[in-house]
Phi, psi and omega in degrees: 000134179292136179294147178291140171291167176304143184249129177241122175273125185243125169261119181195166175273158178269104178267114186292345179283339186078359180286327179218191177072201187301317182299317179295317177300316182294322177296310183295313183291323175295320177300330181264012173085020181257157170262129184257133171247102189272129175248116184279124178258341181193156176250123187255137170256118177191162168249188185290349180272346178156164183283142178245322180197158179226130174255108180293142173276139180309135187298328177295324177291321176300312181297314183295321177303311186290314184292328175301318180290312184296332178275351184249327187234158174273104181273131184264339178200155176239135177237128183243127177245247182295124171250109193272355179201160177296322179297319178293322177300316179299318180296314181297320178296320178295319178295316179299322179291332179281342182231063185293343181282347181267122179297138182241122178255121184249121176237078188292145179264106178262327186226143167264327173222160186307330183259009180248134175249116177270344183257120177285164178299323180293319178296319178298317180298319180289326176299313179298317187281319191259318189264323182301324178297345180250013185261127176284312181222125173255128181247125181221149165278174187296326178295314180296322181298315179292323180295318180286325186283340184216137175270358182261109181303325179293321179290326182302327184300318186255005183289125177286154181292329177297316179291318178301315180297318180298317179296317182295319179297330178296340178277357168119349180287156186281317180222152172231127174252117179253121181270150187253022182303323184270002179273153182273073180231150181301322177239163179277124181247117178254128186239129178260128181243147168227185180291354175266003182105214180287122178269325177199155177227124181239134184244132185229146175302136178279120182275153181279141176104178178244152187226146177243121178101011181291317178295320176303313181296317180299312181297316179296319182295319178293318176300320178295319178296319177297317179297328179280359174099007180291146171297156192302306183299320179293323178298320179297318179292317179297320179297320178293318181297314179299315182297318179302318181291325177294326179286323177299328182258015186298157179226166184237092184279343183227206183272348182269200181294174177289154179245134179300141177268096184290343176247042181304325184290345182269355178288157175305146185304321183294335178276333188252356190301332184280350188295308183297324180290325183285334184292128179211098180226158176231148180239141179227000000 
C-alpha cells in the first residue's frame, strides 16, 4: 500500500474564483505534494474583482468537520484562513488547544479590498485572546499588522512594523511573518519575528502588477513545507520561494487582479522558461 502524503487540515471559506480560499489552498498544497482535508468556514459570493457577501457556516458544523478528520487521520499541519464568525473562531481555538503538537499557520482575512473590513472589533479581540496563543505562525501584510496591533487608526499610520510585531507576539503566537508588499520599498522585504526579535529577513524582487491570493498561497505553502518535515525557518523560506514563483507565472482569468499559478512547474517548458532566470532574491 502506498504511504499517505503529508496531510494538511485547512479551515477556509469557499471562494468561487479559485484565487483564494479553499480552492487556492488545495491547489497550492497539492502542488507541494500534500493531501488536503478542507473544512468550510463560510461560503463567499464574489468575482475576481472583490468580495460581495459571506455566509458563515454554523460553528457546530465547522467543529464536526474538523474533529471527524482529526480523529481519523494523522494531520501534519493546520492552516486557518477565513474565520466567518466569533463562534467558529472559538471552535477553532478549542481544536488547536486540543492538538498542540500540530503546527498551526494562521492567515486571517481582515480585508477583501483595502477599504473593506471583514473582521469586527469583537472578532479581533477574540482572535488575540483565544487563537493567537495556539498559533505557530501568524502571517500578515504590513497593513494588517498595524491594524491588528492597534485599535487607534491615527496610531496605525506611524506604527513601526517592529513594534507591531512585538505587540502581536505578546498575545501568545510563536512567530509573526510580516510581508512588505504594501511598503514603499524598491524590493519586497518580508520579516519573520519571534520573541527574540527579528528571526530572518528575506528580500524579493518586486513584481509588476497586482495579485489576488498571494498571502493565501504563502500561508498554504509554509504549512505544506512544515507538513513535509522542513525545519521552521527553512519552511518559511521555501514558502516564500514557491509563492514568488507562482506570482512570476501569474495569469488574469477575469476582470480583477492576477491570480498566482500554483502549478507553474506543470506548464510547458517554453512558457515557463523565463521564471528561473528572472528570479533574483537575496536572504539575510
